[in-house]
C-alpha distance (Angstrom), angle and dihedral (degrees) to the residues before:
residue distance angle dihedral
M1 . . .
K2 3.84 . .
T3 3.79 89.3 .
L4 3.80 91.7 52.8
L5 3.81 91.8 49.7
S6 3.80 91.6 46.8
T7 3.76 90.3 50.1
V8 3.80 92.0 49.2
A9 3.81 90.5 48.4
I10 3.81 91.4 51.1
I11 3.80 92.5 47.9
A12 3.79 90.5 48.8
A13 3.80 91.0 49.6
V14 3.79 92.3 48.7
M15 3.80 91.7 47.4
T16 3.76 92.5 49.0
G17 3.82 90.9 47.6
N18 3.77 90.7 49.7
A19 3.77 90.6 49.6
Q20 3.80 90.7 51.0
M21 3.83 90.2 48.6
L22 3.79 90.4 51.9
T23 3.78 91.3 48.6
N24 3.79 91.5 47.5
S25 3.75 94.8 46.2
T26 3.82 89.7 49.5
A27 3.81 90.2 51.8
L28 3.81 96.1 44.0
P29 3.82 98.5 68.4
A30 3.81 91.8 54.2
G31 3.82 91.0 46.4
S32 3.74 95.4 48.3
G33 3.80 87.7 38.9
R34 3.78 89.2 59.3
A35 3.80 91.0 55.5
L36 3.83 90.6 47.8
F37 3.79 90.0 46.4
L38 3.76 92.5 52.6
K39 3.80 90.9 48.1
N40 3.77 98.5 44.2
C41 3.80 110.8 18.7
A42 3.82 110.6 24.8
H43 3.82 94.6 79.8
C44 3.86 87.3 71.2
H45 3.79 105.1 19.2
G46 3.78 95.8 40.5
A47 3.85 126.8 -113.7
D48 3.79 89.7 -85.8
G49 3.83 94.1 44.1
R50 3.79 92.6 -117.3
G51 3.76 93.4 122.6
D52 3.76 136.1 -100.7
D53 3.77 114.3 172.6
G54 3.85 87.1 -10.4
P55 3.78 127.8 53.1
D56 3.80 128.4 -83.3
L57 3.81 109.1 -90.4
H58 3.79 97.2 -162.1
N59 3.80 114.4 122.5
L60 3.81 90.8 1.2
D61 3.76 108.8 -172.2
W62 3.80 97.6 -158.6
T63 3.78 123.2 116.4
D64 3.82 119.1 -111.4
E65 3.83 87.9 -108.9
Q66 3.83 91.7 53.8
I67 3.84 91.6 49.1
T68 3.81 91.2 45.9
K69 3.86 91.4 51.9
R70 3.82 91.5 48.7
I71 3.83 91.4 49.1
L72 3.79 92.3 47.8
N73 3.82 99.4 40.7
G74 3.82 102.6 24.6
K75 3.81 118.7 -159.1
K76 3.81 120.4 -87.1
G77 3.76 110.5 -103.2
Q78 3.77 93.2 0.9
M79 3.78 113.0 55.8
T80 3.80 135.5 21.5
A81 3.82 116.2 -120.8
F82 3.79 113.5 -118.3
G83 3.78 97.1 -169.4
G84 3.81 108.7 135.4
K85 3.85 90.4 14.1
L86 3.83 97.0 73.8
S87 3.73 128.2 42.2
A88 3.87 123.1 -129.8
D89 3.81 88.7 -105.8
E90 3.81 92.4 50.8
I91 3.78 90.3 50.8
K92 3.79 90.7 50.2
A93 3.81 89.1 50.4
I94 3.81 91.1 51.0
I95 3.78 90.5 49.7
A96 3.77 91.2 49.0
Y97 3.80 89.1 53.2
V98 3.79 93.8 46.5
R99 3.82 89.1 52.2
T100 3.84 87.5 61.5
L101 3.75 92.4 60.0
K102 3.79 107.1 101.4
């Protein structure tokens, strides 16, 4: 009986730990994305993402693919291309952060 209880306790601890890791890993991209956003995007989109020289990014209805393409390629006369300057993971983190802007 003690072995069964110990096993159940270990399984519960592992499951709880895994749930916390999933929660943390979900939160990390947006957090690191915010730092990347402030470093690379805020000078045009504003520190709060509400726009300055660039448009407001709150409630952006673009797909992740559309945002990725715009970040990589920019838009002539409107947005600098960041292809080669940001990694795929950094772009994903920025997108995760932008998705938090409501």
